[in-house]
C-alpha positions in Angstrom: 24.6 -114.8 -127.1 23.1 -117.7 -129.1 19.6 -119.0 -128.4 18.9 -122.7 -128.3 15.8 -124.7 -127.8 15.8 -127.2 -124.9 13.4 -130.0 -123.9 12.1 -129.4 -120.4 9.1 -131.7 -120.3 7.7 -134.8 -121.9 4.3 -136.6 -121.8 2.4 -139.3 -123.4 -1.0 -140.9 -123.7 -2.1 -144.5 -124.7 -5.7 -145.5 -124.9 -6.7 -148.0 -122.2 -7.8 -150.6 -124.8 -4.7 -152.8 -125.1 -4.9 -155.2 -128.1 -2.5 -158.2 -128.0 -1.5 -160.3 -131.0 -3.7 -163.1 -129.6 -6.6 -160.6 -129.6 -5.9 -159.8 -133.3 -5.5 -163.4 -134.1 -9.1 -164.0 -132.9 -10.4 -160.9 -134.7 -8.8 -161.8 -138.0 -9.7 -165.5 -137.6 -13.4 -164.5 -137.6 -12.8 -163.0 -141.1 -11.1 -166.1 -142.3 -7.6 -164.7 -142.2 -4.8 -166.6 -140.5 -2.2 -165.0 -138.3 -0.5 -165.7 -135.0 1.6 -164.1 -132.3 4.7 -165.8 -133.7 4.0 -164.6 -137.2 3.6 -160.9 -136.1 6.5 -160.9 -133.7 8.9 -162.5 -136.2 8.2 -159.9 -138.8 7.8 -156.7 -136.8 8.7 -157.3 -133.1 5.2 -156.2 -132.1 3.3 -158.0 -129.3 0.6 -155.5 -128.5 -0.8 -152.1 -129.5 -3.6 -149.7 -128.2 -6.8 -148.7 -129.9 -9.0 -145.8 -129.1 -12.7 -146.2 -128.1 -15.5 -145.0 -130.2 -15.7 -141.2 -130.2 -12.1 -140.6 -129.1 -10.1 -138.5 -131.5 -6.5 -137.4 -132.0 -7.0 -134.2 -130.0 -8.1 -136.1 -127.0 -4.9 -138.1 -126.9 -2.8 -135.1 -127.7 -4.4 -133.0 -124.9 -3.6 -135.6 -122.3 0.0 -136.1 -123.5 0.4 -132.3 -123.5 -1.0 -132.0 -120.0 1.6 -134.5 -118.7 4.4 -132.7 -120.6 3.4 -129.3 -119.1 3.4 -130.8 -115.6 6.9 -132.2 -116.0 8.1 -128.9 -117.4 6.5 -127.1 -114.4 4.7 -124.5 -116.5 1.1 -123.5 -117.1 -0.6 -124.0 -120.5 -1.1 -120.2 -120.7 2.7 -119.8 -121.0 2.8 -121.7 -124.3 3.2 -119.3 -127.3 3.1 -121.9 -130.1 1.6 -125.3 -130.6 2.8 -127.6 -133.4 1.0 -130.9 -133.8 2.0 -133.7 -136.2 -0.7 -136.1 -137.3 -2.0 -138.1 -140.3 -5.3 -138.7 -138.6 -6.7 -135.2 -137.8 -10.0 -134.7 -136.0 -11.7 -133.4 -139.1 -11.8 -134.1 -142.8 -9.3 -132.0 -144.7 -7.6 -131.2 -141.4 -9.5 -128.1 -140.6 -9.8 -126.6 -138.2 -6.4 -128.0 -137.3 -6.1 -130.5 -134.6 -3.6 -128.1 -132.9 -6.3 -125.5 -132.6 -8.6 -128.1 -131.0 -5.9 -129.0 -128.5 -5.4 -125.3 -127.8 -9.1 -125.0 -126.9 -9.1 -128.2 -124.8 -6.0 -127.0 -122.9 -7.8 -123.7 -122.1 -5.2 -121.6 -123.8 -6.7 -118.2 -124.5 -3.6 -116.1 -125.3 -4.0 -116.2 -129.1 -0.8 -118.2 -129.5 -0.2 -119.7 -133.0 -1.2 -123.3 -133.6 -0.7 -125.5 -136.6 -0.6 -129.1 -137.8 2.3 -130.7 -139.7 1.8 -133.7 -142.0 4.8 -135.9 -142.8 3.3 -139.2 -141.6 5.7 -141.2 -139.5 8.4 -138.5 -139.8 5.9 -135.9 -138.6 7.3 -135.5 -135.1 10.8 -134.8 -136.4 9.4 -132.3 -138.9 7.4 -130.6 -136.1 10.4 -130.6 -133.8 12.6 -129.0 -136.5 10.0 -126.3 -137.2 9.7 -125.5 -133.4 13.4 -125.4 -133.0 13.8 -122.8 -135.8 11.0 -120.7 -134.5 12.7 -120.5 -131.1 16.2 -119.9 -132.6 14.7 -117.0 -134.6 13.4 -115.4 -131.5 9.7 -115.5 -132.6 8.6 -117.9 -129.9 10.0 -118.9 -126.4 7.9 -121.9 -125.2 6.6 -124.4 -127.8 4.4 -127.4 -127.3 5.3 -130.1 -129.9 2.9 -133.1 -130.2 2.6 -136.2 -132.2 -0.9 -137.8 -132.1 -2.5 -140.6 -134.1 -5.6 -142.8 -134.3 -4.4 -145.1 -137.0 -6.9 -147.8 -136.0 -9.5 -145.7 -137.9 -7.7 -146.2 -141.2 -6.7 -149.8 -140.9 -8.2 -152.5 -143.2 -8.8 -155.5 -141.0 -9.0 -157.6 -144.1 -5.3 -157.0 -144.8 -3.3 -158.8 -142.2 0.0 -157.4 -143.6 -0.8 -153.9 -142.4 -3.5 -154.0 -139.7 -1.3 -155.8 -137.2 1.4 -153.2 -137.3 -0.2 -149.9 -136.2 -1.6 -148.5 -133.0 -3.0 -145.3 -131.5 -1.3 -142.9 -129.1 0.2 -139.5 -128.5 3.4 -138.0 -127.2 4.3 -134.4 -126.4 7.2 -132.3 -125.3 7.8 -128.7 -124.2 10.6 -126.8 -125.8 11.9 -123.6 -124.3 14.4 -120.9 -125.3 17.7 -121.4 -123.5 21.2 -120.1 -123.5 22.4 -123.7 -123.1 22.6 -126.1 -126.0 19.6 -128.5 -126.1 18.6 -129.3 -129.6 21.8 -129.3 -131.6 20.6 -129.9 -135.1 17.8 -131.4 -137.3 17.9 -132.7 -140.8 14.8 -133.2 -143.0 14.3 -134.9 -146.4 11.6 -136.0 -148.7 11.4 -137.9 -152.1 8.0 -137.6 -153.7 8.8 -140.2 -156.3 7.8 -142.8 -153.7 4.4 -141.4 -152.7 2.6 -144.7 -153.6 4.5 -147.1 -151.3 2.8 -145.8 -148.1 -0.4 -143.8 -148.5 -4.2 -143.5 -148.1 -5.5 -143.2 -151.6 -8.9 -141.9 -150.9 -10.2 -138.3 -151.3 -13.4 -136.4 -150.6 -15.5 -135.2 -153.5 -18.9 -133.5 -152.9 -18.8 -134.7 -149.3 -18.3 -138.3 -150.3 -15.3 -140.6 -150.1 -13.7 -141.4 -153.5 -11.3 -144.3 -153.5 -10.1 -146.1 -150.4 -9.9 -144.6 -147.0 -7.6 -147.4 -145.8 -3.8 -147.3 -145.3 -1.9 -149.0 -148.1 1.7 -150.0 -147.7 4.3 -151.8 -149.8 6.2 -153.3 -146.9 9.3 -154.4 -148.8 9.7 -151.1 -150.6 9.4 -149.2 -147.3 11.9 -151.5 -145.6 14.5 -151.0 -148.3 14.2 -147.2 -148.3 14.1 -147.0 -144.6 17.3 -148.9 -144.1 19.0 -146.9 -146.7 18.1 -143.4 -145.6 18.2 -143.7 -141.8 21.9 -144.3 -141.6 22.6 -141.4 -143.9 20.4 -138.8 -142.1 21.8 -139.9 -138.7 25.4 -139.2 -139.9 24.2 -135.9 -141.3 22.7 -134.7 -138.1 25.8 -135.9 -136.1 28.1 -134.0 -138.5 25.9 -130.9 -138.2 26.3 -131.2 -134.4 30.0 -131.8 -134.5 29.6 -135.1 -132.8 30.1 -138.8 -133.8 28.1 -141.9 -132.9 30.2 -142.7 -129.9 28.8 -139.6 -128.2 25.2 -140.8 -128.5 23.8 -142.0 -125.2 20.4 -143.1 -126.6 19.0 -143.8 -130.0 15.3 -143.3 -130.3 14.2 -144.4 -133.8 10.7 -144.3 -135.2 9.1 -147.4 -133.7 7.9 -149.2 -136.9 9.8 -152.5 -137.2 12.4 -154.0 -134.8 14.5 -155.2 -137.7 14.8 -151.7 -139.2 15.6 -150.3 -135.8 18.3 -152.9 -135.0 19.8 -152.5 -138.5 20.1 -148.8 -138.0 21.8 -149.2 -134.6 24.2 -151.7 -136.0 25.2 -149.5 -138.9 25.9 -146.6 -136.5 28.0 -148.9 -134.3 25.6 -148.5 -131.4 24.9 -151.4 -129.0 21.3 -152.4 -128.9 21.3 -151.6 -125.2 21.5 -147.9 -126.2 18.3 -148.1 -128.2 14.9 -147.2 -126.7 12.3 -149.8 -127.8 8.6 -149.5 -127.3 7.4 -151.0 -130.6 6.8 -154.3 -128.9 4.1 -152.8 -126.7 2.9 -149.8 -128.7 3.1 -151.0 -132.3 3.7 -148.3 -135.0 2.0 -145.1 -133.7 3.3 -143.0 -136.6 4.1 -139.4 -135.6 3.5 -140.3 -132.0 6.1 -143.1 -131.8 9.2 -141.1 -131.0 7.7 -138.7 -128.3 6.0 -141.8 -126.8 9.3 -143.6 -126.5 11.1 -140.5 -125.3 8.6 -140.1 -122.5 8.8 -143.7 -121.5 12.6 -143.5 -121.2 12.5 -140.2 -119.4 10.0 -141.4 -116.8 11.7 -144.8 -116.1 15.0 -143.0 -115.5 17.0 -144.4 -118.4 17.5 -141.0 -119.9 19.3 -138.6 -117.6 20.2 -134.9 -117.7 23.2 -134.2 -119.9 22.8 -137.2 -122.1 22.7 -137.0 -125.9 19.6 -138.4 -127.7 19.5 -139.2 -131.4 16.0 -139.4 -132.9 15.2 -140.4 -136.4 12.2 -141.4 -138.5 10.9 -142.3 -142.0 7.4 -142.0 -143.2 5.0 -141.8 -146.2 5.8 -139.1 -148.7 8.5 -140.6 -148.7 9.8 -138.5 -145.8 12.7 -138.9 -143.4 14.6 -136.9 -140.8 16.7 -136.9 -137.7 17.4 -134.7 -134.6 20.1 -134.7 -132.0 19.4 -133.2 -128.6 21.1 -133.0 -125.2 18.6 -133.4 -122.4 
C-alpha cells in the first residue's frame, strides 16, 4: 500500500501592527520620498501589510502559527516527529541555531524530533513542503510541521520606495501526516543561479561586523519577467505529474507577491480569477509565509473544502521556483 502525505491542519500569525499605504505614505514623506495609495495599489495590488514590534522574531510568529495548525489538526505538539521551517529572516545571524530548533523549544517538544530550516526565499514554503512530503513517503517520518515565517520589515530600506512598500511580516504553518489516501500528489522544484543578483541581500558578516548592505535589493522588472515565464511551466509540470489538468483545479494559491503576476498566471492556466486565493492586498509579500498564510485564510473562511484540489506555486530569490498540487 502506498503512503501519501495529507494536510490535516493549517494555522497563521500576523503581527498586530497593520500598516496601510497611507501610513507608509506619511513615513516615506518624512524622508522626502513621494508615494501614494494609488501608486502602490496600481503596481502591486497591495493596500496594507503587517510589521512586527521591536523584539519580535520569526520564531515567535512561527510558534503561534504552528499552535493554530496543531489545534486544527487535533494533535499534540509532542506527536510531531519533524519540523521544517522556511525563512530568509532567521532569528540568528548565520541561521544557527536554526529557527526550527527555536520553535521546537517554544512549542515544548522534547521528543528529540528532527528540526531544520530551508532557504529558498519566496519559494521556501514549496521547497519545505516538498522535503516534508518525501520524508513521509519514505517512511522516515509520520507527522511533520511545515512552517513559513518572515520578518522582512527588518531588511527593508525605507529610502527605497520601490521595495519597502511591497513586503510584510507573518507566518503560516501546516501539519502533514502519513495517510493511505492521496493528499499531496506531486511537487516540482527548480532553481537558476544565474539570476542571483536580481533579488538578494548583498551583505555578509566578517569578524562580527556587517560587510556590504543588509537591505533587500530587487530588480523588479527582471523578477516580473522571470516569474511570468516560469510559473506557468511549473504549474503544468506538477499537473502532469499528478495526472490532472487545470480544469480539475478548484483553487490556485500563488505566492502573494504582485497581483499582476498572479492574475497573469491564472489567465495562462485558463483559471477564472474567482478560483484564485488573494491575500496580497492585506498582507503584502510575506515571502515564504505567503502561501501557508493564504491557505489558512481560505481554509478558515470556508472557501476551501474537503476533497478540493489546491495548486500552490511560488518564485523567489536564487532564482528559485516550484509548485505543489494537493487534495485537501
